[in-house]
C-alpha positions, 0 to 999 in steps of 0.5 A: 306960479305952480306948474300948469298940467292937463289931466285926461282920461283915455279908453282903448278896446281890443277884440279877442276870440273867446277860447273857453266857456265858463259854466256856473252849475248848481244842484239843489235838493229838497228834504225833510231835514238838513242832513238829507238835503245836504246828502242829496245835493252832494250826490247830485253835484258829484254826478255832475262832476263825473259827467263833466270829467268823462267829457274831457274837462280836467280836474284843474278846470272844475272847482266848488263855488259854494254850498248852502242850506235854507229852510223851506216854508209853505204859503201859510208860513209853516216850515216844510223842510230844507233845500240844499244847494251846491255850485260848481264852476267849470271851464270848458276849453272845447266850445263845441262840447258845451251842449253835450256837457249840459245835456249829460249833466241834465240827464244825470240829475234831471231838474235838480240842475240849474245853469246859472251862467254860460259865459264866453271868455279868454283863457289868457287875456294878456295880449288883448289887454296890452293892446287895449292899454296901448289904445287907452294911452294913445287916446289920452295922449291925443286928447291931452295934445288937443287941450295943450294946443287950445291952451297955447302950450305943449305937452311936457313930461308925464306926471302921473298914470292911473289905470282905471281897470280893464274888463270884458264888454261882451259876454253871454249869460243865461239863467235857466232850469236845465232839463234832459234834452233830445239826444239829437239836439245840442246847445250851440255856442258861437264863439264870436268876438269878445271885446276887452276895454281898458281905461287910464287917467294920465297927467302931463305937464304943460310947457 
C-alpha cells in the first residue's frame, strides 16, 4: 500500500506602502512619410525625457519601452500618411512629483503625449513577499491539519512545495490623453496600501 498524502493550496497576503510610481508615457507624431513621423516622435520623446530629468528622475529610472510606425488610412481606405510612436517607462520615487512631471511633459509636447498607465508600486518587495509566503504556508498547513484530522491521521513530513507565484493585487492604472493643465493644479497621487499575494501548493505525508 502506497503512502497516504494530502495536497493543499494556501494563500497569504501582506500590505505594503507604495513608495514609487511607474509611468508609461507615449508620444505620437503624424507625418506624410516614415522618416518625418519617426523624427517627430523622437523629438517629442526627447523633450519628455528632458523635463522628467529636470524634475529629479535619475537616468537609471528612465527607459525606452518600444517604438513603432504604422500607416494611416482615411475612411475611404486611402493611405494618408504615417504615425510613429515611442514609449518611455519612468519610475518616480517622489509620489508628490507625479502631477508636476505629467503637467510638464504635457506642456512640452501637448496632445502628442499619451499616458498609458500610472501605477503605484514598491521598489523592494522582498519583505512584503516574505510575509505573504509565510502566510501562504501557514494557510496550507492549517488546511492540511484539518484534512489529516478528518482522515484519522496526522501530518508527517513535507513531500513537496510548489510556489504558485506572488503578485500585487492593488494598483492604480489609467489611460487618457494628457493635455496642458492649469499650472495651479496637479494630479494627486495617494499612496494608500498595496496588497501582495502569494500562493503555494504543499504535499504532506499522512501518518
